C-alpha positions in Angstrom: 306.8 23.2 2.8 306.4 26.2 0.8 307.7 29.7 1.8 306.5 33.2 0.2 308.3 36.8 1.0 306.2 39.4 0.2 308.0 43.4 -0.5 305.9 46.8 -0.5 306.7 49.5 -2.0 308.6 51.2 0.8 311.1 48.6 0.5 309.9 46.5 3.9 309.2 42.7 3.3 307.6 39.9 5.1 307.8 36.1 5.0 305.2 33.3 5.6 305.2 29.7 5.3 302.9 26.7 4.0 303.0 22.9 4.3 301.1 20.9 2.1 300.5 17.4 3.1 300.6 15.0 0.8 298.4 11.7 1.4 299.4 8.6 0.3 296.9 7.1 -2.6 294.5 4.5 -1.2 292.8 1.7 -3.0 289.4 0.2 -2.1 288.7 -3.5 -2.3 285.1 -4.7 -2.3 286.0 -8.6 -1.6 285.0 -11.1 -4.0 281.8 -11.6 -5.6 279.2 -13.9 -3.7 276.3 -15.9 -4.4 273.4 -16.5 -1.9 270.1 -18.0 -1.7 267.0 -16.3 -1.4 266.0 -15.4 2.0 270.0 -15.6 3.1 272.5 -13.1 3.7 275.9 -12.6 3.3 278.7 -10.5 5.4 280.3 -7.8 2.6 284.2 -7.5 3.1 285.7 -3.8 2.5 289.2 -2.6 2.9 291.5 -0.3 1.9 290.3 3.1 3.9 289.4 4.1 7.2 285.8 5.1 6.6 283.5 3.8 4.2 280.1 4.3 2.2 278.3 1.6 0.7 275.3 2.1 -1.9 272.6 1.3 -2.8 271.8 1.1 1.4 269.0 -1.5 0.0 269.7 -4.7 2.3 272.3 -3.6 4.3 272.9 -3.6 8.2 274.5 -0.7 8.1 275.9 1.1 5.0 278.5 3.3 7.0 280.6 0.2 8.4 283.3 -2.3 6.7 281.6 -5.0 7.0 277.8 -4.9 6.5 275.7 -7.8 6.4 273.7 -7.7 3.1 270.5 -9.7 2.4 269.2 -8.5 -0.6 265.8 -9.7 -2.3 267.6 -9.6 -5.7 271.0 -10.0 -7.2 272.5 -6.3 -6.6 276.0 -5.0 -7.1 277.2 -3.0 -4.1 279.6 0.1 -4.8 281.8 1.0 -1.9 283.6 4.3 -1.8 287.1 3.7 0.9 288.0 7.3 2.4 291.5 8.5 3.9 292.3 11.6 4.8 291.4 13.6 1.6 292.1 10.9 -0.8 288.8 8.1 -2.0 288.8 5.2 -3.7 286.0 2.8 -4.9 285.2 -1.0 -5.3 282.5 -2.7 -6.3 281.0 -6.7 -5.3 278.2 -8.1 -6.7 275.4 -10.4 -4.6 273.5 -12.9 -7.2 270.3 -14.3 -5.4 269.6 -17.7 -6.6 266.1 -18.4 -6.6 265.3 -21.5 -4.1 263.8 -24.8 -5.6 260.3 -25.8 -5.9 259.3 -27.9 -2.7 260.3 -31.4 -3.7 257.2 -34.1 -4.4 257.4 -37.4 -2.1 255.5 -40.1 -4.1 255.1 -44.2 -3.0 256.4 -47.0 -5.4 256.0 -50.4 -3.7 258.1 -50.0 -0.5 260.1 -47.3 -1.5 259.6 -43.3 -1.3 260.7 -41.2 -4.2 261.4 -37.7 -4.2 261.5 -35.3 -7.4 264.8 -35.0 -9.1 267.8 -32.7 -7.6 271.0 -32.7 -6.4 271.5 -34.1 -2.7 268.3 -35.2 -0.3 267.9 -36.1 3.1 264.8 -37.4 4.7 262.9 -37.2 7.7 260.7 -38.9 9.9 258.4 -37.4 12.1 260.1 -34.0 11.7 263.8 -35.5 12.7 266.5 -36.3 10.0 267.1 -39.7 9.5 271.2 -40.7 9.6 272.4 -42.0 6.4 268.8 -41.1 4.6 270.2 -38.9 1.6 268.9 -40.8 -1.5 266.2 -39.9 -3.5 264.9 -42.7 -2.6 264.1 -44.4 0.9 262.3 -47.3 2.2 260.8 -46.9 5.4 260.8 -49.0 8.1 258.1 -47.7 10.3 255.3 -45.7 9.8 255.0 -42.1 10.3 255.1 -38.7 8.8 257.8 -38.4 6.1 259.5 -35.1 4.7 262.6 -34.8 2.1 264.4 -31.7 1.7 266.7 -31.2 -1.3 269.3 -28.9 -2.7 270.0 -27.7 -5.7 272.8 -26.9 -8.0 273.6 -23.6 -6.6 273.3 -24.9 -2.9 270.2 -23.8 -2.4 267.5 -26.2 -0.4 263.7 -26.6 0.0 261.8 -29.1 2.4 258.5 -30.8 1.0 255.7 -29.0 2.1 253.3 -31.6 3.2 254.5 -34.6 4.9 254.0 -38.0 3.3 252.0 -40.5 5.7 253.5 -43.8 5.4 251.8 -46.7 6.8 253.1 -49.4 4.5 254.2 -51.4 7.5 251.5 -54.0 7.4 250.6 -57.0 9.5 253.0 -59.0 7.6 255.9 -56.7 8.9 256.4 -58.5 12.8 257.3 -56.3 15.8 261.0 -56.2 16.3 261.4 -58.3 19.9 264.5 -59.2 21.4 266.0 -57.6 18.7 269.6 -56.7 20.6 269.9 -60.9 20.1 270.0 -60.2 16.6 272.9 -58.7 14.6 272.8 -58.1 10.7 275.1 -56.7 8.8 275.4 -54.7 6.3 271.8 -53.4 6.8 270.3 -52.5 4.1 272.0 -54.8 1.9 271.3 -56.2 -1.5 270.2 -59.5 -0.1 273.6 -60.7 0.7 274.3 -59.8 4.3 275.8 -62.0 7.7 273.0 -62.8 10.3 274.7 -63.1 13.9 272.8 -64.2 16.7 274.1 -64.3 20.6 271.5 -65.3 22.8 270.7 -67.0 26.1 269.4 -70.3 24.4 270.3 -73.4 23.4 269.3 -75.8 20.8 268.3 -75.5 16.9 266.5 -73.0 15.6 264.3 -71.8 12.6 265.3 -68.9 10.6 262.5 -67.3 9.0 262.3 -64.4 6.7 259.7 -63.1 6.3 257.5 -60.1 3.9 255.1 -57.3 4.5 252.5 -59.9 3.5 253.5 -62.3 6.2 254.9 -64.6 3.4 258.0 -66.4 4.3 260.6 -65.8 1.6 263.5 -67.3 3.0 264.2 -70.4 5.8 267.0 -72.3 7.4 268.0 -73.5 10.7 270.6 -72.2 13.3 271.9 -74.1 16.0 272.4 -72.1 19.2 274.4 -72.3 22.3 273.7 -69.6 25.2 276.1 -66.7 25.6 278.2 -67.9 22.1 277.9 -66.3 19.0 276.1 -68.1 16.1 276.7 -66.7 12.6 275.8 -67.6 9.0 275.9 -65.6 5.6 272.0 -65.5 3.8 272.1 -64.6 0.5 268.3 -63.8 -0.2 266.7 -65.5 -3.8 265.2 -62.8 -6.2 263.1 -60.4 -4.0 261.7 -57.3 -4.6 263.2 -54.4 -2.6 261.2 -53.5 0.6 261.3 -54.5 4.2 261.4 -57.8 5.7 261.4 -59.7 9.3 264.1 -61.6 10.4 262.7 -64.0 13.1 264.6 -66.9 15.0 262.6 -69.1 17.2 261.8 -72.5 18.2 258.7 -73.8 20.8 259.8 -71.5 23.5 260.9 -68.2 22.7 261.5 -65.7 19.5 263.3 -63.0 18.3 262.5 -60.4 15.3 265.1 -57.8 13.8 264.0 -56.1 10.4 265.9 -55.4 7.2 265.7 -53.3 4.4 266.3 -55.0 0.9 267.7 -52.4 -1.6 
């Protein structure tokens, strides 16, 4: 507080006071630089003041709040001016906008579908994601429309533009019947797997593995006792990757389950 005293020519005086309030210095922060994919958005985070003004305002939900949503269409550096009382401070943050990857192309090789190269993959059947189908190639077990979503090194994703209609499950691939009686693990496999059957049947049964054109590529026998587990380990010969049918049968009944050879 300052006091001033004034005296005139007649010796008369008067005093007055004034208070100068010194606001604390502020330091603005605009947060860390961030990367997004084209078409996405991010929330900016300013701090250090009580009022904020962002520039440029392009792509911001509100340029006059601390945490606007930014949706730039190209890489943009935003500067925020923070104020508190008479004090101001500025800071900047850059939002890098990464281009989306090109739409992947799905092709067929034998019994497999393949995507163009990416960092990660998710396959879909008729619009629904297929659990565990996250490799560049996928072996279908049913006919249908397949698409793949890829993700690039920037974390940006793109879906294949046109569904690939797969119809490679031919007459040789048997329809599954009584498949709940058959347990196969692992499935898919490299050709070595365990076959376990628990069916309400007795006696000796044929075990046949059939390829997509109806050829029996492996056969053995298994004795079943109703209500009990019958188990055998299967080592397939050097056959092509793809889908096969496992058929358990005798003259009276049968069960079929599909397997995938990787």
